[in-house]
C-alpha positions as CSV (number, residue, x, y, z in Angstrom):
1,M,31.7,83.9,66.7
2,P,34.6,85.9,65.3
3,S,35.3,89.3,66.8
4,P,34.3,92.2,64.5
5,I,37.3,94.1,65.9
6,S,40.8,93.2,64.8
7,L,43.9,95.3,65.7
8,A,46.7,95.4,63.2
9,F,49.4,95.0,65.8
10,S,48.2,91.6,66.8
11,D,49.2,90.1,63.5
12,K,52.9,90.4,64.3
13,Y,52.8,87.9,67.1
14,N,54.0,84.8,65.2
15,Q,56.0,82.2,67.2
16,A,59.3,83.9,66.6
17,H,58.1,87.3,67.7
18,A,56.3,85.8,70.7
19,E,59.5,84.1,71.8
20,A,61.5,87.3,71.5
21,Y,58.9,89.1,73.5
22,W,59.2,86.4,76.3
23,H,63.0,86.8,76.5
24,K,63.1,90.6,76.3
25,H,61.9,91.1,79.9
26,R,64.8,89.0,81.1
27,R,67.6,90.8,79.3
28,G,69.5,93.6,81.1
29,L,69.2,95.2,84.4
30,A,66.7,97.8,83.3
31,R,64.3,95.2,81.9
32,R,64.6,93.0,85.0
33,L,63.9,96.0,87.3
34,S,60.9,96.9,85.1
35,D,59.6,93.4,85.3
36,W,60.1,93.4,89.1
37,R,58.0,96.6,89.4
38,D,55.3,95.2,87.1
39,Q,55.0,92.1,89.3
40,Q,54.9,94.3,92.4
41,L,52.0,96.2,90.9
42,A,50.3,93.0,90.0
43,R,50.5,91.7,93.5
44,W,49.2,95.0,94.8
45,A,46.2,95.0,92.4
46,L,45.3,91.4,93.2
47,A,45.3,92.3,96.9
48,Q,43.1,95.3,96.2
49,A,40.7,93.0,94.3
50,G,40.5,90.7,97.4
51,E,42.8,87.9,96.1
52,P,40.3,86.5,93.6
53,L,40.3,82.7,93.2
54,Q,39.2,82.5,89.6
55,V,41.2,84.8,87.3
56,L,41.3,85.3,83.5
57,D,44.8,86.5,82.4
58,L,44.1,88.3,79.1
59,P,46.2,88.7,77.1
60,C,48.4,86.2,78.8
61,G,51.3,86.4,76.3
62,A,53.8,83.7,77.1
63,G,52.9,83.8,80.8
64,R,55.1,86.5,82.2
65,F,52.7,87.1,85.2
66,W,51.9,83.5,85.9
67,P,54.4,83.1,88.9
68,T,52.6,86.0,90.6
69,L,49.1,84.9,89.6
70,L,49.8,81.3,90.8
71,S,51.4,82.4,94.0
72,Q,47.9,81.9,95.5
73,P,47.7,78.1,95.8
74,Q,43.9,78.0,95.5
75,R,43.7,80.3,92.4
76,Q,42.3,78.9,89.2
77,L,43.8,80.6,86.1
78,I,42.5,80.8,82.6
79,A,45.2,82.2,80.3
80,A,43.9,83.6,77.1
81,D,45.5,85.2,74.1
82,N,44.5,86.1,70.5
83,A,48.0,85.0,69.3
84,E,48.5,81.3,69.0
85,G,52.2,81.9,68.8
86,M,52.2,83.3,72.3
87,L,50.3,80.2,73.6
88,E,52.8,77.9,71.9
89,V,55.7,79.7,73.5
90,A,53.9,79.5,76.9
91,R,53.5,75.7,76.5
92,R,57.3,75.4,75.8
93,V,58.8,77.7,78.4
94,H,56.8,76.7,81.5
95,S,57.1,73.6,83.5
96,P,54.5,70.8,83.4
97,A,53.6,71.6,87.0
98,T,52.8,75.2,86.1
99,L,50.9,74.2,82.9
100,A,48.8,71.8,84.9
101,R,47.4,74.8,86.9
102,V,46.6,76.8,83.8
103,Q,43.7,76.5,81.3
104,L,44.9,77.9,77.9
105,L,42.4,79.6,75.7
106,H,42.8,81.0,72.2
107,T,40.3,83.8,71.9
108,S,39.9,87.5,71.1
109,A,39.7,90.1,73.9
110,F,36.7,91.6,72.0
111,A,34.7,88.4,71.9
112,M,35.8,86.0,74.6
113,D,34.9,82.4,74.3
114,L,33.7,82.3,77.9
115,P,30.2,82.5,79.6
116,A,29.0,85.6,81.3
117,Q,30.3,86.2,84.8
118,S,32.6,83.1,84.6
119,V,35.6,84.5,86.6
120,D,36.1,86.5,89.7
121,S,38.5,88.9,88.0
122,V,39.9,89.8,84.6
123,F,43.6,90.6,84.7
124,C,44.3,92.6,81.6
125,M,47.9,93.9,81.4
126,R,49.5,95.6,78.5
127,L,46.7,95.6,76.0
128,L,44.6,98.8,76.3
129,H,47.5,101.0,75.3
130,H,47.4,99.3,71.8
131,V,43.8,100.4,71.3
132,A,43.3,103.9,69.8
133,E,39.6,104.2,69.1
134,P,37.3,105.1,72.1
135,A,34.6,102.8,70.6
136,H,37.1,99.9,70.6
137,R,38.2,100.7,74.1
138,L,34.6,100.7,75.3
139,A,34.0,97.4,73.5
140,L,36.9,95.8,75.2
141,L,35.8,97.1,78.6
142,R,32.2,95.9,78.1
143,E,33.5,92.4,77.2
144,C,35.5,92.3,80.4
145,H,32.4,93.5,82.2
146,R,30.4,90.6,80.7
147,V,33.0,88.0,81.7
148,T,33.9,89.1,85.3
149,R,31.7,88.7,88.3
150,D,33.6,91.2,90.4
151,S,36.7,93.0,89.3
152,L,38.9,94.1,86.4
153,I,42.6,94.8,86.8
154,I,43.8,96.8,83.8
155,S,47.0,98.6,82.8
156,L,47.4,101.4,80.2
157,W,49.4,104.5,79.3
158,V,48.0,107.7,80.8
159,D,48.8,111.4,80.5
160,G,49.9,113.8,83.2
161,N,53.6,112.6,83.5
162,L,57.0,113.3,82.0
163,K,57.0,110.3,79.6
164,A,53.6,111.1,78.2
165,H,54.8,114.7,77.5
166,R,57.8,113.3,75.7
167,R,55.6,110.8,73.8
168,A,53.4,113.7,72.6
169,R,56.4,115.5,71.1
170,L,57.5,112.2,69.5
171,E,54.1,111.6,67.9
172,A,54.1,115.2,66.6
173,R,57.4,114.7,64.9
174,R,56.2,111.4,63.4
175,A,53.0,113.1,62.1
176,A,55.2,115.8,60.5
177,R,57.2,113.1,58.7
178,G,54.0,111.3,57.7
179,S,54.9,108.2,59.7
180,A,52.2,108.4,62.3
181,E,50.2,105.6,60.8
182,N,52.8,103.1,62.0
183,N,52.0,103.9,65.6
184,N,50.4,101.1,67.6
185,R,50.7,102.3,71.1
186,F,48.6,105.2,72.5
187,V,48.4,107.4,75.6
188,A,44.9,107.7,77.1
189,R,43.8,111.0,78.6
190,R,42.6,110.2,82.1
191,S,39.7,112.6,81.5
192,D,38.7,110.3,78.6
193,I,39.4,106.8,79.8
194,E,37.9,107.1,83.3
195,P,34.4,108.0,82.1
196,L,34.7,104.9,79.7
197,F,35.2,102.7,82.8
198,I,32.0,104.1,84.3
199,E,30.1,103.7,81.0
200,A,31.2,100.1,80.7
201,G,29.6,99.4,84.2
202,F,32.7,99.7,86.5
203,S,33.6,101.9,89.3
204,I,37.2,102.9,90.1
205,Q,38.4,101.3,93.3
206,A,42.1,102.2,93.2
207,Y,45.0,102.9,90.9
208,R,48.8,103.0,91.1
209,D,51.4,104.4,88.8
210,F,54.6,102.6,87.8
211,L,56.7,105.6,88.7
212,P,54.5,108.6,89.8
213,G,55.1,111.7,87.8
214,Y,57.5,110.0,85.4
215,A,56.2,106.8,83.7
216,M,53.1,106.4,81.6
217,W,52.0,103.0,83.0
218,R,49.1,103.0,85.4
219,V,47.3,100.0,86.9
220,Y,43.6,100.4,87.7
221,V,41.5,98.2,89.9
222,L,37.9,98.4,88.8
223,R,34.8,96.9,90.4
224,R,31.8,95.7,88.5
225,N,28.8,97.7,89.6
226,P,25.9,95.7,91.0
227,G,22.9,95.6,88.6
228,S,25.0,97.0,85.7
229,E,24.3,94.1,83.3
230,A,22.7,96.5,80.8
231,A,26.1,98.2,80.3
232,A,27.7,95.0,78.9
């Protein structure tokens, strides 16, 4: 069944844009250092989640995190994305040996084409900061809750740091110019997003910031609360 929620930003990920997105994390020292830190945080989060053996990578993009996710030899990986262009690029840039270990799935994060409790963990990097509406954030979290048996690893932009303060000033200037409607990335207040985790049926196990006090990126490791099926 098609998802009732559609985010405008997802329409841009045709094959050309998806390929540019794949290459951008490999260009320049700053991008490579940022990717190194992202992968480090991913390894930390997977360890906190108990090294889950069945993982859903959503959205998987072109597979930037696959080397880290597949570093566990026994891990089974479902890689899902709403953009067919991303999946096409993934098929082209990864080796046959890698692709043999990955099940590709074209699906929406808001209505995943997967049974309930079908994976040990949902690995959801770089999606939630594109979702502005609290109701849409909750819908995404509840769908992750439905699909996972145990944990959710999720990254987003949070407040309480220097970059978020600068971002707020930038957004104020955009609003003054009348261009705020073009914004498709959003900072979440920690006081708002953390209660949504609880409402969706999770508890917060741990979190870690990309650069504490400076960067907006935060990775949360959430645990599915026992007996919380009614939240999904």
